[in-house]
PDB file as gemmi writes it, atoms N, CA and C in Angstrom:
CRYST1    1.000    1.000    1.000  90.00  90.00  90.00 P 1                      
ATOM      1  N   LEU A   1      31.026 -71.616 -63.223  1.00  0.00           N  
ATOM      2  CA  LEU A   1      31.103 -71.055 -62.013  1.00  0.00           C  
ATOM      3  C   LEU A   1      29.858 -70.446 -61.414  1.00  0.00           C  
ATOM      4  N   PRO A   2      29.116 -69.611 -62.557  1.00  0.00           N  
ATOM      5  CA  PRO A   2      27.789 -69.075 -62.080  1.00  0.00           C  
ATOM      6  C   PRO A   2      26.570 -70.246 -61.723  1.00  0.00           C  
ATOM      7  N   LYS A   3      26.946 -71.397 -62.195  1.00  0.00           N  
ATOM      8  CA  LYS A   3      25.973 -72.576 -61.817  1.00  0.00           C  
ATOM      9  C   LYS A   3      26.277 -73.090 -60.541  1.00  0.00           C  
ATOM     10  N   ARG A   4      27.774 -73.211 -60.440  1.00  0.00           N  
ATOM     11  CA  ARG A   4      27.876 -73.584 -58.735  1.00  0.00           C  
ATOM     12  C   ARG A   4      27.316 -72.873 -57.780  1.00  0.00           C  
ATOM     13  N   ALA A   5      27.840 -71.620 -57.892  1.00  0.00           N  
ATOM     14  CA  ALA A   5      27.291 -70.429 -57.054  1.00  0.00           C  
ATOM     15  C   ALA A   5      25.735 -70.334 -56.814  1.00  0.00           C  
ATOM     16  N   HIS A   6      25.034 -70.473 -58.329  1.00  0.00           N  
ATOM     17  CA  HIS A   6      23.388 -70.507 -58.058  1.00  0.00           C  
ATOM     18  C   HIS A   6      22.967 -71.691 -57.038  1.00  0.00           C  
ATOM     19  N   LYS A   7      23.701 -72.941 -57.185  1.00  0.00           N  
ATOM     20  CA  LYS A   7      23.290 -74.293 -56.551  1.00  0.00           C  
ATOM     21  C   LYS A   7      23.747 -73.717 -55.088  1.00  0.00           C  
ATOM     22  N   ARG A   8      24.507 -72.875 -54.740  1.00  0.00           N  
ATOM     23  CA  ARG A   8      25.008 -72.733 -53.136  1.00  0.00           C  
ATOM     24  C   ARG A   8      24.051 -71.791 -52.781  1.00  0.00           C  
ATOM     25  N   VAL A   9      23.381 -70.612 -53.777  1.00  0.00           N  
ATOM     26  CA  VAL A   9      22.342 -69.943 -53.282  1.00  0.00           C  
ATOM     27  C   VAL A   9      20.972 -70.828 -52.873  1.00  0.00           C  
ATOM     28  N   GLU A  10      20.917 -71.608 -53.691  1.00  0.00           N  
ATOM     29  CA  GLU A  10      19.732 -72.431 -53.517  1.00  0.00           C  
ATOM     30  C   GLU A  10      19.818 -73.246 -52.415  1.00  0.00           C  
ATOM     31  N   ARG A  11      20.712 -73.715 -51.916  1.00  0.00           N  
ATOM     32  CA  ARG A  11      20.955 -74.660 -50.852  1.00  0.00           C  
ATOM     33  C   ARG A  11      20.519 -73.902 -49.565  1.00  0.00           C  
ATOM     34  N   SER A  12      21.579 -72.443 -49.619  1.00  0.00           N  
ATOM     35  CA  SER A  12      21.322 -71.733 -48.379  1.00  0.00           C  
ATOM     36  C   SER A  12      19.657 -71.140 -48.463  1.00  0.00           C  
ATOM     37  N   LYS A  13      19.427 -71.089 -49.441  1.00  0.00           N  
ATOM     38  CA  LYS A  13      17.856 -70.731 -49.173  1.00  0.00           C  
ATOM     39  C   LYS A  13      16.837 -71.770 -48.562  1.00  0.00           C  
ATOM     40  N   GLN A  14      17.232 -72.803 -49.168  1.00  0.00           N  
ATOM     41  CA  GLN A  14      16.342 -73.588 -48.419  1.00  0.00           C  
ATOM     42  C   GLN A  14      16.761 -74.110 -47.003  1.00  0.00           C  
ATOM     43  N   GLU A  15      17.993 -73.971 -46.322  1.00  0.00           N  
ATOM     44  CA  GLU A  15      18.319 -73.806 -45.437  1.00  0.00           C  
ATOM     45  C   GLU A  15      17.675 -72.814 -44.186  1.00  0.00           C  
ATOM     46  N   ILE A  16      17.678 -71.691 -45.082  1.00  0.00           N  
ATOM     47  CA  ILE A  16      16.915 -70.581 -44.162  1.00  0.00           C  
ATOM     48  C   ILE A  16      15.710 -70.896 -44.119  1.00  0.00           C  
ATOM     49  N   GLU A  17      14.698 -71.367 -44.958  1.00  0.00           N  
ATOM     50  CA  GLU A  17      13.376 -71.889 -45.129  1.00  0.00           C  
ATOM     51  C   GLU A  17      13.321 -72.829 -44.173  1.00  0.00           C  
ATOM     52  N   ILE A  18      13.862 -73.934 -43.686  1.00  0.00           N  
ATOM     53  CA  ILE A  18      13.976 -74.818 -42.866  1.00  0.00           C  
ATOM     54  C   ILE A  18      13.934 -74.193 -41.304  1.00  0.00           C  
ATOM     55  N   GLU A  19      15.184 -73.387 -41.286  1.00  0.00           N  
ATOM     56  CA  GLU A  19      15.354 -72.723 -40.067  1.00  0.00           C  
ATOM     57  C   GLU A  19      14.152 -71.790 -40.040  1.00  0.00           C  
ATOM     58  N   HIS A  20      13.533 -71.094 -40.737  1.00  0.00           N  
ATOM     59  CA  HIS A  20      12.521 -70.296 -40.772  1.00  0.00           C  
ATOM     60  C   HIS A  20      11.181 -70.992 -40.111  1.00  0.00           C  
ATOM     61  N   ARG A  21      10.954 -72.270 -40.699  1.00  0.00           N  
ATOM     62  CA  ARG A  21       9.797 -72.869 -40.480  1.00  0.00           C  
ATOM     63  C   ARG A  21      10.050 -73.161 -38.824  1.00  0.00           C  
ATOM     64  N   SER A  22      11.004 -74.135 -38.724  1.00  0.00           N  
ATOM     65  CA  SER A  22      11.388 -74.434 -37.479  1.00  0.00           C  
ATOM     66  C   SER A  22      11.260 -73.174 -36.301  1.00  0.00           C  
ATOM     67  N   GLY A  23      11.670 -72.116 -36.575  1.00  0.00           N  
ATOM     68  CA  GLY A  23      11.613 -71.186 -35.463  1.00  0.00           C  
ATOM     69  C   GLY A  23      10.017 -70.442 -35.480  1.00  0.00           C  
ATOM     70  N   ILE A  24       9.324 -70.394 -36.750  1.00  0.00           N  
ATOM     71  CA  ILE A  24       7.952 -70.093 -36.625  1.00  0.00           C  
ATOM     72  C   ILE A  24       7.359 -71.265 -35.727  1.00  0.00           C  
ATOM     73  N   SER A  25       7.480 -72.572 -35.727  1.00  0.00           N  
ATOM     74  CA  SER A  25       6.905 -73.691 -35.467  1.00  0.00           C  
ATOM     75  C   SER A  25       7.089 -73.541 -33.794  1.00  0.00           C  
ATOM     76  N   SER A  26       8.169 -73.107 -33.325  1.00  0.00           N  
ATOM     77  CA  SER A  26       8.249 -73.097 -31.905  1.00  0.00           C  
ATOM     78  C   SER A  26       7.812 -71.947 -31.541  1.00  0.00           C  
ATOM     79  N   ILE A  27       7.621 -70.846 -32.087  1.00  0.00           N  
ATOM     80  CA  ILE A  27       6.756 -69.506 -31.778  1.00  0.00           C  
ATOM     81  C   ILE A  27       5.398 -70.246 -31.380  1.00  0.00           C  
ATOM     82  N   TYR A  28       5.093 -70.752 -32.561  1.00  0.00           N  
ATOM     83  CA  TYR A  28       3.426 -71.412 -32.560  1.00  0.00           C  
ATOM     84  C   TYR A  28       3.292 -72.022 -30.860  1.00  0.00           C  
ATOM     85  N   VAL A  29       4.210 -73.388 -31.024  1.00  0.00           N  
ATOM     86  CA  VAL A  29       4.291 -74.218 -29.724  1.00  0.00           C  
ATOM     87  C   VAL A  29       4.334 -73.278 -28.440  1.00  0.00           C  
ATOM     88  N   LEU A  30       5.309 -72.003 -28.292  1.00  0.00           N  
ATOM     89  CA  LEU A  30       5.309 -71.348 -27.287  1.00  0.00           C  
ATOM     90  C   LEU A  30       3.955 -70.767 -27.213  1.00  0.00           C  
ATOM     91  N   VAL A  31       3.130 -70.115 -27.872  1.00  0.00           N  
ATOM     92  CA  VAL A  31       1.981 -69.256 -28.054  1.00  0.00           C  
ATOM     93  C   VAL A  31       0.988 -70.173 -27.606  1.00  0.00           C  
ATOM     94  N   ILE A  32       0.874 -71.392 -27.989  1.00  0.00           N  
ATOM     95  CA  ILE A  32      -0.277 -72.108 -27.959  1.00  0.00           C  
ATOM     96  C   ILE A  32      -0.033 -72.814 -26.384  1.00  0.00           C  
ATOM     97  N   GLU A  33       1.293 -72.956 -25.523  1.00  0.00           N  
ATOM     98  CA  GLU A  33       1.443 -73.236 -24.296  1.00  0.00           C  
ATOM     99  C   GLU A  33       1.078 -72.141 -23.453  1.00  0.00           C  
ATOM    100  N   LEU A  34       1.067 -70.843 -23.661  1.00  0.00           N  
ATOM    101  CA  LEU A  34       0.887 -69.822 -23.027  1.00  0.00           C  
ATOM    102  C   LEU A  34      -0.615 -69.693 -23.127  1.00  0.00           C  
ATOM    103  N   GLU A  35      -1.201 -70.047 -24.222  1.00  0.00           N  
ATOM    104  CA  GLU A  35      -2.731 -69.941 -24.458  1.00  0.00           C  
ATOM    105  C   GLU A  35      -3.245 -70.865 -23.367  1.00  0.00           C  
ATOM    106  N   ILE A  36      -2.772 -72.260 -23.518  1.00  0.00           N  
ATOM    107  CA  ILE A  36      -3.563 -73.017 -22.700  1.00  0.00           C  
ATOM    108  C   ILE A  36      -3.323 -72.775 -21.257  1.00  0.00           C  
ATOM    109  N   LYS A  37      -2.019 -71.940 -20.933  1.00  0.00           N  
ATOM    110  CA  LYS A  37      -2.204 -71.646 -19.531  1.00  0.00           C  
ATOM    111  C   LYS A  37      -2.883 -70.174 -19.003  1.00  0.00           C  
ATOM    112  N   TYR A  38      -2.856 -69.278 -19.801  1.00  0.00           N  
ATOM    113  CA  TYR A  38      -3.288 -67.969 -19.740  1.00  0.00           C  
ATOM    114  C   TYR A  38      -4.643 -67.542 -20.183  1.00  0.00           C  
ATOM    115  N   LEU A  39      -5.257 -68.130 -20.933  1.00  0.00           N  
ATOM    116  CA  LEU A  39      -6.680 -68.127 -21.728  1.00  0.00           C  
ATOM    117  C   LEU A  39      -7.561 -68.402 -20.521  1.00  0.00           C  
ATOM    118  N   PRO A  40      -7.526 -69.324 -19.825  1.00  0.00           N  
ATOM    119  CA  PRO A  40      -8.852 -69.626 -18.648  1.00  0.00           C  
ATOM    120  C   PRO A  40      -8.747 -68.488 -17.386  1.00  0.00           C  
ATOM    121  N   LEU A  41      -7.468 -68.295 -17.323  1.00  0.00           N  
ATOM    122  CA  LEU A  41      -7.551 -66.942 -16.464  1.00  0.00           C  
ATOM    123  C   LEU A  41      -8.173 -65.861 -16.755  1.00  0.00           C  
ATOM    124  N   LEU A  42      -7.650 -65.493 -18.136  1.00  0.00           N  
ATOM    125  CA  LEU A  42      -8.167 -64.445 -18.900  1.00  0.00           C  
ATOM    126  C   LEU A  42      -9.622 -64.197 -18.986  1.00  0.00           C  
ATOM    127  N   TYR A  43     -10.170 -65.594 -19.438  1.00  0.00           N  
ATOM    128  CA  TYR A  43     -11.632 -65.491 -19.404  1.00  0.00           C  
ATOM    129  C   TYR A  43     -12.433 -65.597 -17.960  1.00  0.00           C  
ATOM    130  N   LEU A  44     -11.964 -66.194 -17.247  1.00  0.00           N  
ATOM    131  CA  LEU A  44     -12.411 -66.165 -15.841  1.00  0.00           C  
ATOM    132  C   LEU A  44     -12.492 -64.411 -15.633  1.00  0.00           C  
ATOM    133  N   GLN A  45     -11.191 -63.982 -15.552  1.00  0.00           N  
ATOM    134  CA  GLN A  45     -11.220 -62.528 -15.414  1.00  0.00           C  
ATOM    135  C   GLN A  45     -12.491 -61.560 -16.276  1.00  0.00           C  
ATOM    136  N   SER A  46     -12.365 -61.620 -17.439  1.00  0.00           N  
ATOM    137  CA  SER A  46     -13.190 -61.126 -18.337  1.00  0.00           C  
ATOM    138  C   SER A  46     -14.810 -61.243 -17.912  1.00  0.00           C  
ATOM    139  N   SER A  47     -14.977 -62.719 -17.574  1.00  0.00           N  
ATOM    140  CA  SER A  47     -16.475 -62.909 -17.425  1.00  0.00           C  
ATOM    141  C   SER A  47     -16.612 -62.445 -16.047  1.00  0.00           C  
ATOM    142  N   SER A  48     -15.934 -62.305 -15.068  1.00  0.00           N  
ATOM    143  CA  SER A  48     -16.141 -61.639 -13.754  1.00  0.00           C  
ATOM    144  C   SER A  48     -16.412 -60.351 -14.061  1.00  0.00           C  
ATOM    145  N   ILE A  49     -15.482 -59.731 -14.530  1.00  0.00           N  
ATOM    146  CA  ILE A  49     -15.591 -58.128 -14.871  1.00  0.00           C  
ATOM    147  C   ILE A  49     -17.143 -57.729 -15.636  1.00  0.00           C  
ATOM    148  N   ASN A  50     -17.432 -58.724 -16.646  1.00  0.00           N  
ATOM    149  CA  ASN A  50     -18.592 -58.471 -17.190  1.00  0.00           C  
ATOM    150  C   ASN A  50     -19.749 -58.755 -16.160  1.00  0.00           C  
ATOM    151  N   ILE A  51     -19.578 -59.680 -15.312  1.00  0.00           N  
ATOM    152  CA  ILE A  51     -20.836 -59.662 -13.988  1.00  0.00           C  
ATOM    153  C   ILE A  51     -20.704 -58.904 -13.150  1.00  0.00           C  
ATOM    154  N   ASP A  52     -19.677 -58.099 -12.976  1.00  0.00           N  
ATOM    155  CA  ASP A  52     -19.420 -57.173 -11.785  1.00  0.00           C  
ATOM    156  C   ASP A  52     -20.333 -55.689 -12.526  1.00  0.00           C  
ATOM    157  N   PRO A  53     -21.045 -55.230 -11.294  1.00  0.00           N  
ATOM    158  CA  PRO A  53     -21.876 -54.002 -11.882  1.00  0.00           C  
ATOM    159  C   PRO A  53     -20.737 -52.656 -11.808  1.00  0.00           C  
ATOM    160  N   ILE A  54     -19.952 -53.037 -10.868  1.00  0.00           N  
ATOM    161  CA  ILE A  54     -19.305 -51.794 -10.819  1.00  0.00           C  
ATOM    162  C   ILE A  54     -18.072 -51.694 -11.935  1.00  0.00           C  
ATOM    163  N   ALA A  55     -17.363 -52.496 -12.297  1.00  0.00           N  
ATOM    164  CA  ALA A  55     -16.843 -52.631 -13.546  1.00  0.00           C  
ATOM    165  C   ALA A  55     -17.448 -52.165 -14.828  1.00  0.00           C  
TER     166      ALA A  55                                                      
END                                                                             
C-alpha cells in the first residue's frame, strides 16, 4: 500500500508541474503580448518626457 500511495503522489506531482508550467507559459505569453502592445507607447512617452524641458 505505501508503494501505491507513493506512485499516486508522484503522479499528482507531475500533473501539478505540468499545470504549473502551462500556467507560467500562458502568463509569459500575456506579458509578451502586453509588452508588444504597450512598450512602444511607454518608450515614446519616456523619450518625449526626456526631451521635454518642462518635465
